[in-house]
N, C-alpha and C positions, 0 to 999 in steps of 0.2 A: 504493498500495499504505498503512493509514492509523502513524503511531507508538505501538510500546505501550508504555506506562508502564511507570517502573521497577518501583511498590509491587508488581506484577502475575508479578514473576522470585523464587522463592525464593535470599536471599543468598548460600547456598550456590557459586548455580553466577555469580552476579559479580562479576568478580577480583578483586584487591584494590586494582586501582588507582580500578575504575572506583564501588570503596564507599566510595573513602577520598576521587574528586572528589565523590562525592552528600553526605560529611556535609558539604567545606563545603561547599558549594550549602543547603546543614542551616541550620549553623553557622561559615556566614561568622569569621567575629572567632577562630575556635579552628583556621584551614588559614587555609593557603593554598598556592595558583596557585602559589609559587615551590614551596615546602614541598613538592610534587608533586615536579619533576622535577631534584629536589637531590637528590647523594647514588644514579643513579641505575646499577645493576653495568648490564658487556658483557659480554652473555650469550656462551654458546658455544651453533656454532649446533646442533650433531653429538654426538655423543658421537670420543673418541680423545684422544688423547699431548699435552700442552704442551711442543710441541720448541723451544721460547723466546722469555719476556721481552720486547719491544723499549722498555718503559717504567719510573717505575721512580717512585717515592709521595714523591708532590711535583709535580711535574712537570707542566707545562703540556703541551693535548694541543687535538690539532687537533685537527677532523673529517672521518672517510678517513681521519685515522694509523695504520696499526700499532701494536698495538699487542703482540700476540700468533701467535703460529705453532701452530697446531694439525694436528699430523696422523694422519689419520682417513682407515680404508680406502686404507691405503699410499697415498695423496696428502698434499700440504703446503696447505696452508687460511690463508690472513692475517683475519685476529682486527681488526678495523679498526676504529676508534673514533666510535663513534654521533652524537657533539658535541660541542666545540670544549667543556674544562674546567682544569680539576689535576686530577690522580690524585690520589685521597682512602685507595683500599687495595688494596692490590696478596692476591688469592684464594693461588693460585698459585705455584708453581715453574715450575721448568722437571723434567721426566721426573714429575710430578704425572694423574692416569689422573683425563678430564672428561664426564660425565654431558656431557649434550643440555639448553641453557638451564643451568648451572653458572654461579654470577658467576663475573668473570678476572680483572675489573678495574676498581673505584667512580669517577664519574667525576665531580667535583659542577660 
């Protein structure tokens, strides 16, 4: 199957990260790949209620470490850090209702 060039798709259809990567390829001095990877939020996999936040602002976390617990459909779901780093922002607190894709914590 041949690869389709990016310019054949409408820009609205491309996700934000892909657009930023495309800008990086056009103007490498303006953007860096490190910038694209920093400050990425850990997101909620499904809608529910936060019943525990296990990290604090400024805390160092390892990949796979529990950052929060989400209750959804009467089950507790552990939300884990997808990479190692430092927690720069906690976007939720205990008792908050969140939707799928909502930012739980931001890791730099």
